[in-house]
N, C-alpha and C positions, 0 to 999 in steps of 0.2 A: 514793520521792521525797516530800518533805514541803513544805508551804506555806512553811516557813522558807527552803527552797532558792530559791524564787521571790523572796521578799522580799530575800534577800541580793543577788541580781543586780539586782533592780528598784530598790533604794534605798528611802529612807524619806520621800520627799516626800508629804505628805498635804494634801488640800484639803477643808475642812469649811465648813459653813454653819449658821447658827442657824435654828430652826424658824419664827421670827417675821420673818425677812428676807423682803423682797419677792421673789417668784419671778423677776421680771424681772432682778434683780441676780444671782441664782444662775445664770440662763441666761447672762448676760454673762460671769461667771467661767468657766463651762464652755467658752464660746466662746474667751475669751482664753487659757486654759490648754490648749485642745484636749483636753479630757477628757470622758468620757461619764458621769461620776457625781460626786456630792458626798456626803460623809458628813454627816448632820445630827446635830449635837451640841448638848446643852443641859445647862448646869451640869456639864460634864465627862463626861456620859453619852451613849452612842449612843442616839438616839431615832428614827432613820430613815435612809433612803437615798433620794437623789434621783438618778434617771437620766434619760437622754433619753426613755425610755419614758413615765415619769410626766409629763414636760414636754409631750410630744406629746398624751397623753390630756387634759391640762388645757387645752391650746390648742384641741383639738377641742370639748371641753365648753363652752368660753367663746366659741365662734364665731370662732376664728381669732386670739385674742390671750391673753396671760396676765392682762391687766387688773390689778386690785389684789390678785391672789391671793398668799397667803403660802405659803412653803415647806411649812409644816405641813399645809396642805390638799391639797397635791399629792404629798407624799412617801409612800414605802412605810414605814409605821410598824411593820412586823414584818419587817425584812430578815433574810435568811439570813446567818449568820455562821459562821466557823470559827476555829480556833486555828492558831498557827504549827506545831504538831505534827500537824495533820491531814494524812493521806496524800492525795496528789493523786488517786488513784483514787476516794476518798470525795468529794472536792471536785467532781470531774467528775460523779459520780452525783447529788450534791445540786444542782448547777447545772442539769443537764439536766432533773431532776425538776421543779424550780420555774421553769424558763426564766429563770434568773438570769444576767445578764451580768457582774455585779459583786458582790463579796462582801467585806465588812469582815472583817479579821483581828483578833481580840480576844485579849487575855491578861487573863483575869478581866474587869474593867471598863475596861481600858486599850486604846485603839485602837492597833494595831501597824502597820496598813497596809490597803491594799485590793488585791485581786487581781481580774483580769478573766478572762473566758473566753479571751480572746486570750493572756493570760499563761500560763494552764494549757495551752492548745494548743501554744504555743511551747515550753514546758518539755518536753512529751511528745515533740514532733518533735525537739528538740535531743537528748534522751535516746536516741531511736531512731536518730538519725544517728550518735551516738557508738558505740552498740552495733554498728551496721552497719559502721563503720570498723574496729572491733576484730575483728569476725568476718572481714572481708575480709583484714585483716593476718594473722590466724591461718591462714586458708586459703592465703594467698600463701606463708606460711612452712612449709606442710605438707611433710613429707619426701616426696621422690619415691618411687615404688614400688621403684626399684633401691636407693635408700638405706635403705629400710625392711626389705629382705629380708636375713636373716642369710646370710653367705657360708659355704659348706661348706668344711670343712678336710679335707684328705686326709692 
């Protein structure tokens, strides 16, 4: 299974923010849209990723508020990325290794979407459920031992 399989099901709605936007506005967008991340774009290029993790770190650093902080100073400026052709096993390994919950999907320099650890886990569970149903159907249709034995001819 590839990342493109997740994007096909998930759709292509993307939420982005500029690096010089106020962090408070970015947090409002995340709350309004009920999303855990925003891709940070500047002049059409991916320059970072803002997730609830970076927001919380910033709030703690600033004594409980975002203050006048800009997205640029809170974002992860080296986010982990993948392509739509990346295999899910590789994505899982990369996300676990870097403790990443969100990953932008890039096609060269074009942002194609964002996948979350939840999206990956759901795809794996759905795939396993499908395989289980197919195996159960196969076993249910297994010929009985009497049907499988050749009859002797006299």
